[in-house]
Short mmCIF file of the C-alpha atoms (twelve columns), coordinates in Angstrom:
data_MODEL
# 
_entry.id   MODEL 
# 
loop_
_atom_site.group_PDB 
_atom_site.id 
_atom_site.type_symbol 
_atom_site.label_atom_id 
_atom_site.label_alt_id 
_atom_site.label_comp_id 
_atom_site.label_asym_id 
_atom_site.label_seq_id 
_atom_site.Cartn_x 
_atom_site.Cartn_y 
_atom_site.Cartn_z 
_atom_site.pdbx_PDB_model_num 
ATOM 1   C CA . UNK A 1   -87.611  -38.457 127.993 1 
ATOM 2   C CA . UNK A 2   -88.784  -34.910 128.935 1 
ATOM 3   C CA . UNK A 3   -86.553  -32.970 130.730 1 
ATOM 4   C CA . UNK A 4   -88.221  -31.215 133.990 1 
ATOM 5   C CA . UNK A 5   -87.273  -27.769 135.068 1 
ATOM 6   C CA . UNK A 6   -87.368  -28.344 139.242 1 
ATOM 7   C CA . UNK A 7   -86.666  -24.406 139.766 1 
ATOM 8   C CA . UNK A 8   -89.828  -23.456 137.748 1 
ATOM 9   C CA . UNK A 9   -92.072  -26.762 139.674 1 
ATOM 10  C CA . UNK A 10  -90.978  -25.084 142.616 1 
ATOM 11  C CA . UNK A 11  -91.946  -21.478 141.924 1 
ATOM 12  C CA . UNK A 12  -94.978  -22.280 140.443 1 
ATOM 13  C CA . UNK A 13  -95.940  -24.662 143.591 1 
ATOM 14  C CA . UNK A 14  -95.034  -21.709 145.862 1 
ATOM 15  C CA . UNK A 15  -97.059  -18.993 144.370 1 
ATOM 16  C CA . UNK A 16  -99.999  -21.375 144.001 1 
ATOM 17  C CA . UNK A 17  -99.618  -22.201 147.520 1 
ATOM 18  C CA . UNK A 18  -99.393  -18.410 148.696 1 
ATOM 19  C CA . UNK A 19  -100.677 -16.378 145.733 1 
ATOM 20  C CA . UNK A 20  -103.821 -15.154 147.861 1 
ATOM 21  C CA . UNK A 21  -102.274 -15.291 151.031 1 
ATOM 22  C CA . UNK A 22  -105.427 -16.602 152.812 1 
ATOM 23  C CA . UNK A 23  -104.045 -17.383 156.116 1 
ATOM 24  C CA . UNK A 24  -103.564 -13.957 156.618 1 
ATOM 25  C CA . UNK A 25  -106.841 -12.933 155.918 1 
ATOM 26  C CA . UNK A 26  -108.607 -15.051 158.431 1 
ATOM 27  C CA . UNK A 27  -110.128 -14.550 161.772 1 
ATOM 28  C CA . UNK A 28  -107.160 -13.814 164.262 1 
ATOM 29  C CA . UNK A 29  -107.948 -16.801 166.166 1 
ATOM 30  C CA . UNK A 30  -106.908 -18.760 162.768 1 
ATOM 31  C CA . UNK A 31  -104.626 -16.164 160.868 1 
ATOM 32  C CA . UNK A 32  -100.903 -16.906 160.450 1 
ATOM 33  C CA . UNK A 33  -98.323  -14.252 159.369 1 
ATOM 34  C CA . UNK A 34  -97.003  -13.861 155.626 1 
ATOM 35  C CA . UNK A 35  -94.597  -16.830 154.937 1 
ATOM 36  C CA . UNK A 36  -91.331  -16.328 155.496 1 
ATOM 37  C CA . UNK A 37  -90.240  -16.571 151.891 1 
ATOM 38  C CA . UNK A 38  -91.877  -13.381 151.185 1 
ATOM 39  C CA . UNK A 39  -89.314  -11.685 153.000 1 
ATOM 40  C CA . UNK A 40  -86.243  -12.971 151.251 1 
ATOM 41  C CA . UNK A 41  -87.348  -14.286 147.915 1 
ATOM 42  C CA . UNK A 42  -86.729  -12.163 144.850 1 
ATOM 43  C CA . UNK A 43  -90.351  -13.617 142.865 1 
ATOM 44  C CA . UNK A 44  -91.794  -12.315 145.666 1 
ATOM 45  C CA . UNK A 45  -90.357  -8.599  145.372 1 
ATOM 46  C CA . UNK A 46  -90.990  -8.781  141.635 1 
ATOM 47  C CA . UNK A 47  -94.681  -10.344 142.082 1 
ATOM 48  C CA . UNK A 48  -95.390  -7.278  144.968 1 
ATOM 49  C CA . UNK A 49  -94.022  -4.752  142.307 1 
ATOM 50  C CA . UNK A 50  -96.186  -5.799  139.595 1 
ATOM 51  C CA . UNK A 51  -99.180  -6.235  141.331 1 
ATOM 52  C CA . UNK A 52  -99.354  -3.911  143.805 1 
ATOM 53  C CA . UNK A 53  -96.964  -0.738  143.581 1 
ATOM 54  C CA . UNK A 54  -97.401  -0.485  139.778 1 
ATOM 55  C CA . UNK A 55  -101.237 0.070   140.048 1 
ATOM 56  C CA . UNK A 56  -101.485 3.628   140.918 1 
ATOM 57  C CA . UNK A 57  -99.711  6.879   142.364 1 
ATOM 58  C CA . UNK A 58  -96.894  6.085   144.462 1 
ATOM 59  C CA . UNK A 59  -94.339  8.094   146.383 1 
ATOM 60  C CA . UNK A 60  -90.893  8.258   145.171 1 
ATOM 61  C CA . UNK A 61  -89.557  11.195  147.163 1 
ATOM 62  C CA . UNK A 62  -89.884  14.029  149.316 1 
ATOM 63  C CA . UNK A 63  -90.172  17.637  148.295 1 
ATOM 64  C CA . UNK A 64  -87.099  18.175  150.996 1 
ATOM 65  C CA . UNK A 65  -85.201  15.698  148.679 1 
ATOM 66  C CA . UNK A 66  -84.974  18.652  146.181 1 
ATOM 67  C CA . UNK A 67  -83.979  21.945  148.097 1 
ATOM 68  C CA . UNK A 68  -83.541  24.093  145.338 1 
ATOM 69  C CA . UNK A 69  -84.433  24.698  141.598 1 
ATOM 70  C CA . UNK A 70  -82.339  22.609  139.234 1 
ATOM 71  C CA . UNK A 71  -82.415  19.699  142.075 1 
ATOM 72  C CA . UNK A 72  -82.468  16.431  140.361 1 
ATOM 73  C CA . UNK A 73  -82.960  13.395  142.166 1 
ATOM 74  C CA . UNK A 74  -82.544  9.732   140.358 1 
ATOM 75  C CA . UNK A 75  -84.704  7.096   142.098 1 
ATOM 76  C CA . UNK A 76  -85.083  3.432   141.096 1 
ATOM 77  C CA . UNK A 77  -88.635  2.285   141.560 1 
ATOM 78  C CA . UNK A 78  -89.195  -1.427  141.058 1 
ATOM 79  C CA . UNK A 79  -86.149  -1.721  138.115 1 
ATOM 80  C CA . UNK A 80  -87.536  1.724   136.372 1 
ATOM 81  C CA . UNK A 81  -85.201  4.541   136.684 1 
ATOM 82  C CA . UNK A 82  -86.531  7.458   137.394 1 
ATOM 83  C CA . UNK A 83  -85.859  10.905  137.628 1 
ATOM 84  C CA . UNK A 84  -87.372  13.646  140.251 1 
ATOM 85  C CA . UNK A 85  -86.436  17.556  138.775 1 
ATOM 86  C CA . UNK A 86  -86.899  20.734  140.465 1 
ATOM 87  C CA . UNK A 87  -87.009  22.985  137.235 1 
ATOM 88  C CA . UNK A 88  -85.363  26.241  137.591 1 
ATOM 89  C CA . UNK A 89  -88.045  27.619  134.927 1 
ATOM 90  C CA . UNK A 90  -91.189  27.250  136.802 1 
ATOM 91  C CA . UNK A 91  -89.889  25.495  140.531 1 
ATOM 92  C CA . UNK A 92  -92.307  22.529  139.788 1 
ATOM 93  C CA . UNK A 93  -91.664  19.376  140.652 1 
ATOM 94  C CA . UNK A 94  -91.774  16.934  137.754 1 
ATOM 95  C CA . UNK A 95  -90.796  13.160  137.352 1 
ATOM 96  C CA . UNK A 96  -89.854  11.412  134.500 1 
ATOM 97  C CA . UNK A 97  -88.007  8.212   133.332 1 
ATOM 98  C CA . UNK A 98  -84.316  8.469   133.637 1 
ATOM 99  C CA . UNK A 99  -83.308  7.370   130.360 1 
ATOM 100 C CA . UNK A 100 -82.527  9.008   126.816 1 
ATOM 101 C CA . UNK A 101 -85.244  8.649   124.387 1 
ATOM 102 C CA . UNK A 102 -82.594  7.822   121.596 1 
ATOM 103 C CA . UNK A 103 -80.676  4.876   122.937 1 
ATOM 104 C CA . UNK A 104 -82.085  4.042   126.583 1 
ATOM 105 C CA . UNK A 105 -78.661  5.693   128.230 1 
ATOM 106 C CA . UNK A 106 -79.156  6.638   131.482 1 
ATOM 107 C CA . UNK A 107 -79.132  10.578  131.905 1 
ATOM 108 C CA . UNK A 108 -78.416  11.187  135.716 1 
ATOM 109 C CA . UNK A 109 -76.596  8.877   137.929 1 
ATOM 110 C CA . UNK A 110 -75.985  10.825  141.083 1 
ATOM 111 C CA . UNK A 111 -78.424  13.395  142.947 1 
ATOM 112 C CA . UNK A 112 -76.962  17.031  141.580 1 
ATOM 113 C CA . UNK A 113 -77.888  20.428  140.894 1 
ATOM 114 C CA . UNK A 114 -78.667  21.082  137.017 1 
ATOM 115 C CA . UNK A 115 -77.011  24.251  135.764 1 
ATOM 116 C CA . UNK A 116 -78.695  24.108  132.234 1 
ATOM 117 C CA . UNK A 117 -80.180  21.231  130.071 1 
ATOM 118 C CA . UNK A 118 -80.369  17.667  130.817 1 
ATOM 119 C CA . UNK A 119 -77.499  16.260  128.825 1 
ATOM 120 C CA . UNK A 120 -76.983  12.125  127.584 1 
ATOM 121 C CA . UNK A 121 -73.564  11.092  127.981 1 
ATOM 122 C CA . UNK A 122 -74.009  9.040   125.093 1 
ATOM 123 C CA . UNK A 123 -74.640  11.285  122.413 1 
ATOM 124 C CA . UNK A 124 -75.445  14.147  123.854 1 
ATOM 125 C CA . UNK A 125 -79.090  14.547  123.342 1 
ATOM 126 C CA . UNK A 126 -80.011  17.325  125.374 1 
ATOM 127 C CA . UNK A 127 -83.752  17.645  127.640 1 
ATOM 128 C CA . UNK A 128 -85.090  21.063  129.224 1 
ATOM 129 C CA . UNK A 129 -85.931  20.522  132.851 1 
ATOM 130 C CA . UNK A 130 -89.537  20.178  132.046 1 
ATOM 131 C CA . UNK A 131 -88.824  17.211  129.962 1 
ATOM 132 C CA . UNK A 132 -89.159  18.545  126.317 1 
ATOM 133 C CA . UNK A 133 -86.322  17.515  123.686 1 
ATOM 134 C CA . UNK A 134 -84.384  20.826  122.932 1 
# 
């Protein structure tokens, strides 16, 4: 007898029924709001991230979050660790993946003011504030 994965069936049924959100786009006298599940289900959050927010440019911070040259702000955008840096060299703001190229270690855990290079805490790989490996 075949073993059924009921969680998978429920999940597939949920996305089949609500994938296009047709009820939200109908004329106002026929429309319904977004299904309640969309506000609480992790699968919906992941689906939005994949289909809506990872398709182009997006804001991850504000200039005021990087008040001085050397400011570094780690952010998490849909499970992507990012690092926003205002470089001391040219004061430009850049966004990088907040992981070391060598072993994938998170480079900076908390907002900080960088004194020099960004150093990986695992094997001490170093990066300039402009992103290049030193």
